[in-house]
N, C-alpha and C positions, 0 to 999 in steps of 0.2 A: 741434155734433154733426154727423153726416153723413147722407147719404140712404140708407145701408145698402145699396148696390149694389156687388157685386164685379165689378171690371173686369179684363180680361186684357191682359197686355203682349204684345209681338210674339212671344215665345217661350212664350206660354199659361201663364205662372206667375200665380197670382191676386195681385193687390195687396190686402193686408190693410186692410179698411176697417172693418168692424163690429168693436166691441171687447166681447168677452163675459167675464164673471167667472164661475167655477164654485166653488162652495162643496163642498168635499170631493174628495179624491184617492182614492176607491174605485174599483172596477171601473166603476160607472155614470158617475161624474164623468169619468174619465180616457177612457172610450168617447166621450162627448160632445165632449170636448176634441179627440181625434183626428180626428172627423169635421168638426168646425167648422174645425180648422186646414186640413184638406184642402180645405175648401170656401172658403178664403180669409179666414177670420177671424182677428182678433188674440185670442189667449186667455190668460187668466191662471187658474191653478187655485191655490185657497187651502186649505191643509191645516193643522189644528191640531197634529197628530202631527208626529214627526221622519221618518216614511217613509209611502209610498204603500201603497194597499191597502185600507185601512178594515178591515172584518171579514174581507176575504180576506188572511189573515196567518198568520204562524207566529213562532216564537221559539227562542232556544237557552239551555240551561240545562246547565252543567257538560259541554260537548261534545256534547250531544244536541240535535238540532233537532226540535221539535214542531210538526207540520202541523196548523194551526187550522182550516182551511176546506175546501180542496179534497179530495173523495173521489174524484170522476169528473167529466169534462167530457163532456157529450152533444153531439152534433152534430159529431163529428170526422171524418165522412166527406165527401168532396168533393161528393157528390150531395145534401147536406142544406143547406138555405137558411142555417142558423145557421153552418155552417163558414166561410162567407165573412167573417161578422164576427169569429170567432176569428182569421182570418188578417189581416183589415185592422188590427186592434189589435195585432198581433204576439205574441198569446197562443200561437198555434200556428204560430209562424214556421218557416221552413226550418232545419232541423237540430235543432229541439227533439224530443227523444226522447219517446215516450209508452209507457205501460205498460197491459197488459190481463191482469191476473192471473186464473187459473182454478184451482180454484173461487174465486168471489168472497167466498162466506161459508160458515162452517161452524158447526154447533151439535151438541152431543152431548145427547141426552135419553134417559134411562134406558139408558145404555150404547151407545146407537145413534147413528152419525154421520149427520147430514143436511147436504146441501150445496146451493149455489146456483151453477149452472154458467152459463157463458156461451153454451152452445149450448142452445137451448130444447128440441130433440128429446132431447138427452141428459137434460135436467132432467125431462122427463116420464117417460122410462124409469127414472131414479132413483126418482121418487115411486112409480111402479107397483111397482118392485121391494121398496120397503120397506111399502107399503101397497096391495096389490091390491084390497082391499075398498073403497078410495076411488076407484075407476076413474072413476066418473061425475063426482066433484068434481074429479078431476085433469084430466079432459077438459075441463070447463068452465073451469078455471084456465088450461090450455093455450091455449084459444081466446081467452080474454080477453088474455092476455099477447101472444099472436100478432097480434091486431088492433092492438094499441098499438104493435107494431114499425112500423107505417106512419105513427104519429104524429110529426110534427115541429112545432116552434114556428114559425109562419108569420112571415117577415120582410117585412112589406109597407110601402110608403111611405104617409105619411099624405096625406090628401086635401088638394089644393091646393099641395103643394110642387113646385117645379121641380127635377128631378133629372137630372143629366147620365148617369149610368148606373142606370137604373131596376132595382130588385129584380125579379127574375122569380119567379113563381109559376106552376108548370105545372099545367094542367087535371087531368091524370092524377093528381098528388099530392093535390089536392083531392078528387078522387072516392074515392081510397083512404082518406081520413081520414073520410069519411061514416060507416062503421060504428063508427069510434072514438068519434065524438060520440055515437052511439046508446048505446054501451056506458058511456061516461062519464056520461051522464044517469043510467043504471041505478045505476052504481057509486058515484055521489055520494049516493044516498039511503041506503047503509048504511055502518057503519063497518068498519074493518079487522078488528076483533074479530068481527062479525057475518058478515064474508066467511070468515074463517077457521073459523068454527063448522061450516060445511058438511062439513068433514073429520072423520072418525073417529079418525084416528091422531093421538095426543096431541102427538107430536114435531112433525109437519108443522103442527099447529094452532098450537102454541106458536111455531114459526119464523116462520110468517106473520103471526101477531097481534101478536108483541112484539118481535121481533128487527130487523125490516127498517125498519119506521115504527111510530110508537105506535099503540096499539090504538084510541084515540078519533079518529085521523084518518080521513077518509073513504076508502073502499076504492079509489078512483081513484088516490091517492097511492101506494099498495102496488103496484098493477098497473103503474102508469107508471114507478115506481122501478125495478122488476125489468126491464121492457122497455128502459129506457135503458141499463141495465147490460149487457144483452144485446146490444143492437143495436150501439151505437157508444160506450159509455162508456170514457174512457181517463184515465189519470193523467198529467199532464204532468211533465217532468224538472224537478226543483227545487222543485215544489210552489208554494204561493201567493206566497211572497216573490219567487221567480224569475219568476212570472208578472206580479206587479205591476211588477217592475222592467223587463220587456220593455215593458209599456205606457208607463211612465214615459220610457224611452229613446225610444220613438216620438214622444212629445209633444215632447221635447227636439229631436229630429231635425227635425220639421216647423216649428220655430221657435217653439212655445209655451214658457210658463213655468209652473213649479210653486213655489210659495212654501211651504215647510215651516215649522213652529212658528209659524204665522201664523193666527190665528183671526179669523173673521169676526164682529164684533159686532152689526151691523145691516145690514138690506137698506135702502138709502136710498130713499125713495119720495116723490115730490112731485106733487101734483094727480093721483094715480092712475097716475103713470109712474114707472118704475124709473130711478133716477138712477145707481146703482151700489152699492158695498158700503162700510161703515165698518170701518176696520182701525186699531186703535191711536188711536182717536179722530178719524182723519182719513177723510173720505169720498172714495173713488177712483171716478171717473166711469166708467161702462160703459154701453153701448148695450142690454145684456141680461144677465140673471143666471139662472144654472141652480143650484138648490139640489139637490145630489146628496148631502146629508146626510140623516139621518132625518126624514121629513117631519113626524112629531108633534113631536119635540123642536125642529125648525127654526121652528116657530110663534113661538119666543121671539126669532127674529131680526126680527120686524116690530113696529113700534109698534102697529098694528092687525092683528092676526092675520087671515089670509082666512078668510072664512065659507062658501067654496064647499062644497056639499053632499058631494062626493067625500072632502074633507079631513076634514070632520066625521065621515064614516062610517069613516074609516080608524082614527078613535081608539077606535071600538067593536070593532074587529077583536081577536082574541085573539093576542097576539105569541108567537112561539117564542124562549124563552130557552134558555140553555145553561150548565151547569157542566162546564168542560172540564178533563181530567185528562191530563198528559203522564208517561209513565213511561220512564226509561231503564234498561235491563237489560244486565248483562254476560254476555250469551250471544247466539249467532247463532240466530235462530229462522227461518231461510230454509226449514225443512223443514215449516212450518206455513202454512195459508192466510193470506191478507192480511187476513181478518176472523175473529176468534176469539171465539166466544161464552162467556161466564162464566154458567152457569145456576145462579146463586145470588143470593138477595134481598140488596139492598143499600139503604141509606137515604141519599139525597144531598140536602141542602138542605131536609130535612123531607119529601121525596117518596120513597116506596118503589118500587123497581124490582125485579120478580121475575126479570128476566134482563137482562144488559147486554153490551156487546161490546168487544173490543180491536182496534184497527186496527193491523196489523202492517207496519212498514216495513222489514222485514230486507232486502228486495230494492232498497233504496235505500241504498247504502253511505255516501252523503254525509250521511245523517241522523243517523249515530252514529259513535263511534270503532271502529276495526277489531275485529272480533269481537264487536260489541255489537248492541243493536237498540232502536230508538225505538218505543214504543206509544203509542197515545192511546185515550181513552175520552171519549164525550159523553153527558151526562145532560140530555135535552131536556125541560124542564117550567119552569113558572113558580114558580121557587124565590126569586125576587127579595126578597119580603119576609122570609123566613127569614133571608138573608144580611144584609139591611139591619139587621134587629133585632140581629143579633150584632156587626154593626159599630158600631152605636151603643151597646151595652152593653159593648164592649170584648173579647168573647169571639170575634171573627172568626177570628183566626189560630189559636186553640185549636181551633175547629171543623174549620178546614182540616187540622190536625194529625192530629185524630181520624179524619177521613175518609180521610187518606193512609194511616194505620195500617191501616184496615180493607181498603182496596184492596189494599195489600200482602199482607195475611193471605189474601184470597180468590184473589189471583193465585197465590200460592205454594202454595194448596190445589189449584188447578186445573191449575197447571203446576209440579210439584214440582222440576223441573230448575232453576227460578229462585230457589229457596230460598237466600237470603242473597246474591242477586246483584242486587237492585234497589238501583241507585246514586241515583236521583233520582225524586222524584215532584213534580210542579208542578201547582197547581190554579188555574185562572181561574175565577171566578163571574161572575153577570151583572153584578156590581158592577164587575168588571175591564172587561168590555165596554163598560160605561156610561162608565167613566173614559177609556177610550182612544178611543172612537168618538162619545161623545156621543148615542148612540142611546138613546131612551126605554126605560127598565129594561134597557138593554144588549140590546134585541131585535135579531135579525139575519135572521129570516124571519117570516111570518105563518102561523099554523096554518089549515089547510083542513078544517074540520069538515064532517061529513055534513050535506046540505041537501035539502029536498024541491024546491027549484028550482036546478038546477045551471046556473050562469052563469059564463062567463070573461069578466070585464069589464076594459076597460082606458080608464079615463076620461081625457079630455084633461088632461095634467099642466100646467095653467095656472091662474092667478088670474082670475077674471072681472073682479075690481075693480081689479087692478094690471096694467098692461101691461108685457110683455117680462120676466115673471118666470116661470120654468118649473121643474118638478120631475123628478128622476130617482131610481132606487134601488128597494130591495125593497118599499118600502110602496106605490109607484105601480101596481104590478102583483102582485097576491097569486098564489103564496105566497111569491115570492122565489127566491133561488138565484142562482147565477153567470150562467146563460143570461139570465134576466130582468134582472139588473143590466145586463148587456151590451146587451140590447135596449132597455132604457129609456133608456140613454145616447144610443143611436142614435136613438131616437124624439125625445128632447129636442132634439137637435140639428137633426133636421127641422123642428121646430116654430120654433126660432129662425130657420132659414133661410127658411121659409114666410112669417113675420110680418115679415121684414125685406128681402124681395125679393133673397134670396140663393139662387144655384143650388147645390143640394146635389151634391156630388161623387160621393156614392153609393159603391157598392162597387167596388173596382178589379178 
């Protein structure tokens, strides 16, 4: 093995000395790979699936593409720290078109249309126009969202890492975020449902409490979600698959390797030190290993699972699961908002939903045949046991067929122009996500419930008892999501560099 020091040739091209294996070619794993490659490491990414992206994915059915992950990317402006990471990884590369549809959401309650606009001033006027008696609550909502417009996820270098281009955090940015932290502490103590209860207007109350995030999530999730949509949320051209492909191409361009259809069976450990990974019964030697698969299910990769406190705590966190539905319709719906509310009760996976939404991709012609539209719906709750039971007793596909029929009925009732024009309904359950990603129960985020003690924690993603094993992904920083996957990969790469005397190239 080597001394883990990267040296420079006369033309300043790093000689690859450290060998790092990354388990999982999701956004977190590929981000870590890109930064380590840029820092002079020799990187191999192992992916059990046939494509990259992990839960950041989509798929085609009968000519329709169903976007399974990206709704919007926050941090798309050059003055936001996160933007640099989107650029470094190729996600928002030059020439990548982005979209900002407005209004972003629409709901009809009692015959009245309620919208969520990208312009906060316009949003305030809209709420006041339909419910002047809620002026005080609307003003409070306006101030809460406005304060969160100053929030941005800090991208800071870890302590002790040597960095060529250090991440810059401006003092003025930090000062602007102080009121946000105060509000976050207050909003973390109440649920979204409790926050919406301050409104008298039943439509606004329903809109805020049920349609944007789940009613049991803490209110910070609601306000922050609206703020990111208003501030700089964009949808990248091509969605998840194109995004993952750009990252994959960046890895290849930098000299890295991605081995698809290749499952890591074990993390090889000897005397408390990582030796590499076991694949097809053979141990491949590496200086460091980053586990970018689900941290809970990845415990099976160790003969003696890590006992670190932060890993044990992760197991107690409530996972966010999803029953995902893709619908292909023979109709152009470009005259409708990009998010359409169905204000009708439906039961999915044994869970009742009083209101649910359709994501309308009519503005993205590449997602459907000409004159047609791709729609998606996500039902986020823990329905794993329901689907598992029906899988075991043989009625799994029957349940999916019944659900598809009910979804078609309600869509045609709400949008009568689609009667007889639904060409395909494709359903992915938590079992589907579990099968393709090996994530525990098919989880892809962590639920942030209300708490008396608001804390945003980022534990060191390391094993105290095993040297040179690191973790990245949605479990390492809750609640998860694409920005956190991105940052967790960035951070894991810095830990490898810090512990192995490598200069982290940083952001270009």
